[in-house]
C-alpha positions in Angstrom: 0.1 -9.2 34.4 0.9 -7.5 31.1 4.1 -5.5 31.3 4.8 -5.3 27.6 3.9 -1.7 26.9 6.5 0.7 25.6 4.6 3.8 27.0 3.6 4.6 30.5 1.8 8.0 31.0 3.2 9.4 34.2 0.6 10.2 36.8 1.3 14.0 36.5 2.8 13.9 33.1 5.7 15.8 34.7 3.3 18.7 35.4 1.8 20.6 38.3 0.8 18.5 41.2 -2.9 19.4 40.9 -3.2 17.1 37.9 -3.9 13.9 39.7 -4.2 11.1 37.2 -3.4 7.5 37.3 -0.8 5.8 35.1 -2.0 3.9 32.0 -0.4 2.3 29.1 -1.3 0.9 25.6 -1.4 -2.6 24.2 -0.5 -3.6 20.6 -2.5 -1.6 18.0 -4.5 -3.7 15.5 -6.4 -2.9 12.3 -10.2 -3.4 12.4 -9.7 -5.5 9.3 -11.2 -5.8 5.8 -14.8 -6.0 6.9 -14.7 -2.5 8.4 -11.9 -1.0 6.4 -12.0 -0.6 2.6 -9.5 0.2 -0.2 -10.8 3.8 0.1 -10.3 6.2 3.0 -11.9 5.2 6.3 -11.4 7.2 9.5 -12.6 9.6 12.2 -14.2 6.7 14.1 -16.6 7.1 17.1 -17.6 4.2 19.3 -21.1 4.1 20.9 -21.3 4.0 24.7 -22.5 0.4 24.7 -19.7 -0.6 22.3 -22.0 -2.1 19.7 -22.0 0.7 17.1 -19.0 2.2 15.4 -19.6 5.3 13.3 -17.0 6.5 10.9 -16.2 8.4 7.7 -15.7 6.4 4.5 -15.0 7.4 0.9 -15.9 3.9 -0.3 -18.3 3.3 -3.2 -22.0 3.3 -2.5 -22.2 6.7 -0.7 -24.1 9.8 -1.6 -21.2 12.2 -1.8 -17.4 12.2 -1.8 -17.4 11.2 1.8 -20.2 9.7 3.9 -20.9 8.6 7.4 -21.2 4.8 7.8 -21.9 2.5 10.8 -20.8 -1.0 11.6 -22.6 -3.0 14.3 -22.0 -6.1 16.4 -24.2 -8.2 18.7 -21.9 -8.0 21.6 -18.5 -6.6 22.5 -17.1 -10.1 21.9 -18.5 -10.4 18.4 -16.9 -9.3 15.2 -18.0 -6.1 13.5 -20.6 -6.5 10.7 -20.6 -5.1 7.2 -20.7 -1.3 7.4 -24.0 0.4 6.4 -24.3 3.9 4.9 -26.5 6.1 7.1 -28.1 7.6 3.9 -30.1 10.7 3.7 -30.8 13.0 5.5 -27.5 12.6 7.5 -25.4 12.1 4.4 -25.7 14.4 1.4 -24.1 14.9 -2.0 -21.5 17.0 -0.2 -18.9 15.7 2.4 -19.8 14.4 5.9 -17.3 13.3 8.4 -16.3 13.2 12.2 -19.4 11.6 13.6 -20.0 11.5 17.4 -22.8 9.5 19.0 -24.2 10.8 22.3 -24.1 8.6 25.4 -27.8 7.6 25.1 -27.3 6.8 21.4 -30.1 9.1 20.3 -28.1 12.1 19.0 -25.5 12.1 16.2 -23.2 15.0 15.9 -21.2 15.4 12.7 -19.5 17.8 10.3 -20.8 18.6 6.9 -19.8 20.7 3.9 -23.4 20.9 2.6 -24.9 24.2 1.4 -26.8 26.5 3.8 -24.2 26.6 6.6 -22.4 29.5 8.2 -18.9 28.6 7.0 -16.9 26.2 4.9 -17.5 23.3 7.3 -20.3 23.4 10.0 -21.3 21.2 12.9 -24.7 19.5 12.6 -26.8 17.0 14.6 -29.5 14.5 13.9 -31.7 12.7 16.4 -33.8 9.5 16.6 -36.5 8.4 19.0 -35.0 5.0 19.7 -31.9 3.1 18.6 -34.1 1.1 16.3 -35.4 4.2 14.5 -33.9 6.0 11.5 -32.0 9.3 11.9 -34.0 12.5 11.5 -33.2 15.6 9.6 -29.7 17.2 9.9 -29.9 20.3 12.0 -27.2 23.0 11.9 -25.9 23.9 15.4 -26.3 27.5 14.5 -24.1 30.7 14.3 -23.1 30.7 17.9 -21.2 27.4 17.6 -20.4 27.6 13.9 -18.4 30.5 12.4 -17.6 31.7 8.9 -14.5 29.5 8.8 -14.1 25.8 9.3 -15.7 24.1 12.3 -15.6 20.3 12.6 -14.5 17.3 14.7 -17.2 17.2 17.3 -17.1 15.5 20.7 -19.8 15.8 23.4 -19.2 15.0 27.1 -21.1 12.1 28.6 -23.4 14.4 30.5 -24.1 16.4 27.3 -23.0 19.7 28.8 -19.7 20.2 27.0 -19.2 20.4 23.2 -15.6 20.0 22.0 -14.6 20.6 18.4 -11.8 22.1 16.4 -11.8 25.1 14.2 -9.6 26.4 11.4 -8.3 30.0 11.7 -11.2 30.9 13.9 -10.5 34.4 15.5 -9.0 34.1 19.0 -7.0 30.9 18.3 -3.4 30.1 18.9 -2.5 28.3 15.7 -4.0 27.4 12.4 -6.2 24.7 14.0 -7.3 24.9 17.7 -9.5 23.0 20.1 -12.6 24.8 21.4 -15.4 24.0 23.8 -19.0 25.3 24.1 -21.0 24.6 27.3 -24.6 24.7 28.4 -26.4 24.5 31.8 -28.8 21.7 30.8 -29.3 19.5 27.8 -32.4 21.5 27.0 -30.4 24.7 26.7 -28.7 26.1 23.7 -24.9 25.9 23.4 -23.0 29.0 24.7 -20.3 30.9 23.0 -17.3 28.6 22.3 -14.2 29.2 24.3 -10.7 28.4 23.0 -9.0 25.8 25.3 -5.9 27.9 25.2 -2.4 27.0 26.2 -1.0 24.6 27.1 -3.5 22.4 25.1 -3.5 24.6 22.0 -0.2 25.7 20.5 1.2 27.6 17.5 1.0 24.2 15.7 -2.4 22.6 15.1 -4.7 20.6 17.4 -7.9 18.7 16.4 -10.2 15.7 16.7 -10.9 15.8 20.4 -12.2 12.7 22.3 -13.2 13.0 25.9 -13.3 10.2 28.5 -16.5 9.4 30.2 -15.5 11.1 33.5 -14.5 14.2 31.5 -11.0 14.2 33.0 -8.9 12.9 30.0 -8.9 14.4 26.6 -7.3 12.7 23.6 -6.6 14.7 20.4 -4.4 14.9 17.3 -1.8 17.4 16.3 -1.5 19.1 12.9 -4.3 17.0 11.2 -4.2 19.4 8.2 -0.9 20.6 6.8 0.7 22.5 9.6 3.9 22.5 11.5 4.1 19.4 13.8 3.7 19.9 17.5 7.2 19.5 19.1 7.8 16.1 20.7 6.1 13.9 18.1 7.2 11.1 15.9 7.2 12.7 12.5 3.6 12.4 11.3 0.3 13.3 12.8 0.3 12.0 16.4 -2.2 11.4 19.1 -1.8 13.4 22.4 -3.3 13.3 25.8 -4.2 16.0 28.4 -5.8 15.6 31.8 -7.4 17.7 34.5 -8.0 16.9 38.2 -11.7 17.9 38.1 -14.1 19.3 35.6 -13.5 22.7 37.2 -9.8 22.6 36.8 -7.8 23.7 33.7 -6.3 21.1 31.3 -2.7 20.2 31.9 0.1 20.2 29.5 -0.5 17.5 26.8 1.9 14.5 26.4 2.4 12.5 23.3 0.7 9.1 23.5 4.0 7.5 22.6 5.5 5.1 20.0 3.1 2.2 20.8 0.4 4.1 19.0 2.3 6.9 17.1 4.8 6.4 14.3 6.4 8.3 11.5 3.1 7.8 9.6 -0.2 9.6 10.6 -2.3 8.6 13.6 -5.3 10.8 14.3 -9.0 11.0 14.9 -8.9 9.2 18.4 -12.1 7.9 20.0 -12.0 6.5 23.5 -14.6 3.9 24.5 -17.0 4.7 27.3 -15.4 2.2 29.6 -11.9 3.6 28.8 -10.6 0.2 27.8 -10.1 0.8 24.0 -8.9 3.7 21.9 -10.0 3.7 18.2 -8.1 5.9 15.8 -7.3 6.6 12.1 -4.0 5.5 10.5 -2.6 6.5 7.2 0.7 6.7 5.4 2.1 10.2 4.7 1.3 11.5 1.2 -1.1 8.7 0.4 -4.5 10.1 -0.4 -7.8 8.5 0.7 -6.3 5.2 2.0 -6.6 5.6 5.7 -7.8 2.7 7.9 -9.4 2.4 11.4 -7.3 0.8 14.1 -7.8 0.0 17.8 -5.6 -0.3 20.8 -6.2 -1.5 24.4 -5.8 1.0 27.2 -4.2 -0.8 30.2 -3.8 0.3 33.8 -0.3 0.3 35.4 -0.9 -1.8 38.5 2.7 -2.0 39.7 1.9 0.6 42.3 5.3 0.8 43.9 7.3 0.5 40.7 9.3 -2.5 41.7 8.5 -4.5 38.6 6.1 -6.8 40.4 2.4 -6.9 41.1 2.1 -8.4 44.6 1.0 -7.8 48.2 3.3 -4.9 48.6 1.3 -3.0 46.0 -1.9 -4.1 47.8 -0.5 -2.7 51.1 0.2 0.6 49.3 -3.3 0.8 48.0 -4.7 0.1 51.4 -2.4 2.8 52.9 -3.9 5.4 50.7 -7.5 4.3 50.8 -10.0 7.2 50.5 -7.2 9.6 49.5 -6.3 11.3 46.3 -3.1 9.3 45.6 -2.4 9.3 41.9 -0.1 6.2 41.9 -3.0 4.1 43.3 -5.9 5.8 41.5 -6.0 3.3 38.6 -9.8 3.1 38.0 -11.9 3.9 36.1 -9.9 3.8 32.9 -8.2 5.6 31.3 -7.1 7.8 34.1 -8.7 7.3 37.5 -11.2 9.5 39.3 -9.1 11.3 41.9 -9.8 8.9 44.8 -8.6 5.5 45.9 -11.7 3.3 46.4 -13.3 0.0 45.6 -13.0 0.7 41.9 -9.2 0.7 42.2 -9.3 -2.3 44.5 -11.4 -4.4 42.1 -9.1 -3.6 39.1 -6.0 -4.3 41.1 -7.3 -7.6 42.3 -8.2 -8.6 38.8 -4.6 -8.1 37.7 -3.1 -9.6 40.9 -4.9 -12.8 40.1 -3.3 -12.8 36.7 0.2 -12.5 38.0 2.5 -15.3 36.9 -0.1 -16.8 34.7 1.2 -17.5 31.2 -0.6 -16.0 28.2 -0.3 -19.4 26.5 0.5 -22.8 27.8 0.8 -26.0 25.7 1.1 -28.8 28.2 1.5 -31.4 25.4 -0.3 -34.0 27.6 -2.7 -35.2 24.9 -2.8 -38.9 24.0 -4.1 -38.7 20.5 -5.1 -36.3 17.7 -3.5 -33.5 15.7 -4.2 -30.6 18.2 -2.1 -29.5 21.1 -4.4 -27.5 23.4 -3.5 -24.1 24.7 -4.8 -24.4 28.3 -4.7 -20.6 28.9 -6.1 -19.2 25.7 -7.5 -19.8 22.3 -4.2 -20.6 20.6 -4.4 -24.3 20.1 -1.5 -25.6 18.0 -1.6 -28.0 15.0 0.7 -31.0 14.6 2.5 -31.3 11.3 4.3 -34.3 9.9 3.7 -37.2 12.2 4.7 -36.4 15.8 3.9 -39.1 18.3 2.2 -38.4 21.7 4.0 -39.9 24.6 1.4 -39.9 27.4 3.8 -41.2 30.1 7.1 -39.9 28.6 7.2 -36.3 29.7 8.9 -34.5 32.5 5.5 -33.2 33.5 2.8 -35.7 32.4 3.0 -36.5 28.7 5.2 -35.1 26.0 5.5 -34.9 22.2 8.1 -37.0 20.3 9.4 -35.4 17.1 11.4 -37.3 14.4 13.9 -34.6 13.3 12.8 -34.9 9.7 9.6 -32.9 9.2 7.7 -33.1 12.5 6.7 -29.8 14.0 3.9 -27.9 15.7 2.4 -24.6 14.5 0.2 -22.0 16.2 -1.0 -18.5 15.3 -0.1 -17.2 18.7 2.7 -14.5 18.7 4.2 -11.6 20.7 6.0 -8.6 19.3 9.3 -8.3 21.1 10.1 -5.0 19.4 7.3 -3.5 21.6 7.1 -5.9 24.6 8.8 -7.9 27.2 8.2 -11.7 27.2 9.4 -15.0 28.5 9.3 -18.4 26.8 10.1 -21.8 28.3 10.0 -25.5 27.4 11.3 -28.8 28.6 13.4 -30.7 26.0 15.2 -34.0 25.7 17.4 -35.2 22.8 17.9 -32.9 19.8 21.0 -32.3 17.8 23.1 -29.2 16.9 21.3 -26.8 14.6 17.8 -27.9 15.6 15.2 -25.5 16.9 12.8 -25.7 19.8 10.7 -22.5 19.5 10.7 -20.0 16.6 8.5 -17.3 15.3 7.4 -16.6 11.7 7.8 -13.3 10.0 4.8 -11.1 9.3 3.5 -7.8 7.9 0.7 -5.9 9.6 0.2 -3.3 7.0 2.6 -0.9 8.7 5.8 -2.9 9.1 7.3 -6.1 7.7 9.2 -8.2 10.3 11.4 -11.2 9.8 11.1 -14.4 11.8 13.6 -15.7 14.2 14.5 -18.8 16.2 13.8 -18.0 19.9 15.4 -21.1 21.3 17.7 -23.4 19.4 20.7 -25.7 19.7 23.8 -24.1 18.2 24.9 -25.8 15.0 28.5 -26.2 16.2 28.1 -27.9 19.6 24.4 -28.0 20.6 24.6 -25.2 23.2 21.5 -23.1 23.8 21.3 -20.1 21.5 18.7 -17.5 20.5 18.5 -15.7 17.2 15.9 -13.2 18.4 16.5 -9.8 16.8 18.9 -11.2 14.3 19.3 -9.4 11.9 20.7 -6.9 12.6 21.9 -8.0 16.0 24.2 -10.9 16.7 22.6 -14.1 18.2 23.1 -14.7 21.9 25.0 -17.9 22.5 25.5 -19.7 25.7 28.1 -22.4 26.6 25.6 -24.8 28.0 24.8 -27.9 26.0 21.2 -29.0 25.8 21.6 -32.0 23.3 23.1 -34.5 25.7 20.1 -36.7 25.9 19.0 -35.5 29.3 15.9 -33.4 30.2 16.6 -29.7 30.2 14.4 -26.7 31.1 15.3 -24.0 28.5 14.1 -20.5 28.4 14.4 -17.1 26.8 13.5 -13.8 28.5 13.5 -10.5 26.7 13.4 -7.5 29.0 12.0 -4.6 26.9 12.9 -2.0 29.6 16.6 -2.9 29.7 16.6 -4.2 26.1 18.5 -7.3 27.0 18.0 -11.0 26.1 18.6 -13.6 28.8 19.0 -17.4 28.3 18.2 -19.9 31.0 19.0 -23.6 31.3 17.7 -25.7 34.2 16.8 -22.6 36.2 20.1 -20.8 35.8 20.9 -17.8 33.6 23.6 -19.0 31.1 23.9 -16.0 28.8 22.7 -12.3 28.6 23.4 -9.3 26.4 26.1 -6.8 27.4 24.7 -4.0 25.2 21.0 -3.1 24.7 19.2 -4.1 21.5 15.7 -3.5 20.3 13.4 -2.8 17.4 13.9 -6.0 15.4 11.2 -8.2 16.8 8.6 -10.2 15.0 4.9 -10.8 15.7 4.1 -13.8 13.6 2.9 -17.2 14.7 5.1 -19.8 16.4 6.7 -23.1 15.4 7.6 -25.7 17.9 10.4 -28.1 16.8 11.7 -26.1 13.8 13.0 -22.7 12.7 11.0 -20.2 10.6 12.1 -21.4 7.2 11.6 -25.1 8.2 14.8 -26.1 6.5 16.3 -29.6 6.7 18.4 -30.1 9.8 16.4 -27.6 11.9 13.7 -30.0 12.9 13.9 -31.2 16.5 14.7 -34.9 17.0 13.5 -35.7 20.5 10.9 -34.8 23.2 9.4 -31.4 23.9 7.1 -30.8 26.9 5.3 -28.1 28.7 5.8 -24.9 26.6 4.9 -21.7 28.3 4.8 -18.1 27.1 4.5 -15.1 29.5 4.0 -11.5 28.5 6.3 -10.2 31.2 9.8 -10.7 32.6 10.0 -13.5 35.0 12.5 -13.2 37.9 15.2 -15.8 38.6 13.1 -17.1 41.6 10.0 -17.4 39.4 12.0 -19.3 36.7 13.3 -21.7 39.3 9.8 -22.3 40.5 8.8 -23.5 37.0 11.1 -26.4 37.5 9.4 -27.6 40.6 
């Protein structure tokens, strides 16, 4: 199970007990890449209910105005996004269009426009189409009940089509410069009613905007101070994404919590859009003070399935789920994503079972049992590794099946797989034989993801003085962690590194025993580049392994001492 998230949203967010929501966490944010994003400003994304269309604002060349609505499509949720297409007229105009929102049936597009003929500076509009294959019809203003003589924008409509959320600038009756509002209607054939301010604690004296509602209508994502207002207290320095929940659609919204440092940073993260299945949050990222250079990013929403909080997903958690079957027990209400539905039922059981089956499975495993070729297969994923130099397969020479013989000159193995230890726990293990002081077993290259540059590090090495196991993870700025246990004596040794993100400690293991651990916590200096087996990141002379390497395993969790001992059996 994935336990590498730096944020867990508490089931009640520290609020009143009536807000019964399950825990959830976030994975590692990633950019949608150069096909979707451009050198201009791209943002305010909205994902369709089927996950096959992503609508967004772009200021790239080829539009009708200074900002247009574009769409990128994909054949399935497992395919890459295609080249974005401008929606053209009549949705776009020579003015500025932004903040698209696609209805659940895919036939109504809500958006904001600055075009002439509205009731204020920015107005909310809609366009419809008969089928998903048809072109969009004329843009229709939502009228003077919804729109005002100020700025109204950032639409989000509930899955049942009966609630219209948006934000308004200095609209009478607000709490700050920018507030969240909601208009309702009895049926989808009715007109929208008079908008109501969401009030405290959602709105504040700061600014709140860009709402995005979960399919069940119980979780609301939004951004703080998306214009130029005082930040909402509790943020990370820039525009942040926040979350509020309610127990039922008839209950008030609870006090919002910041979505945390996995998503938010000292830069600007805003314009959230939660997918219909609750599994992915799309958002806009930009550097402070840099005009028109925002990009669209995504992050996985993950359930917290350690129901009893003991750090393990096992039958004890299953027994707790069974104990609260049919009840409104927030700690067991993990489905549907993102925040549960107020009852423990088969949805929760199915999601729990899915993660229980993943327990103790590595996220990558190179058995190194091949007999020929230049590829070392990853038996658990799509991170096959490439042999470099001239390593020799030893089909019968491993501790578990075959192994790989490296010459200590230039032989090594490379893979694009990586984990970011500055945000996550992980465990890495391998069997080794031979080697010499100063030689590396597993290392990670440095990388830059557009937001941060991170140096590489040798995860597992033989110390240059005596051949004892050492890790350089998080050096610099932290000192390496050195054991007193030699691993270059010509015998097989099972070596491992565990980084516990919660306690912020490194642990070294040799032959199933812990041989070194940190006294003081350390964090924030991880890397997320690819891996090398048999050399350190710079691949300098003297760092190439001279001996056998077998059975390399990477886990995205902290393995217990018992589990590590089991790996040797």
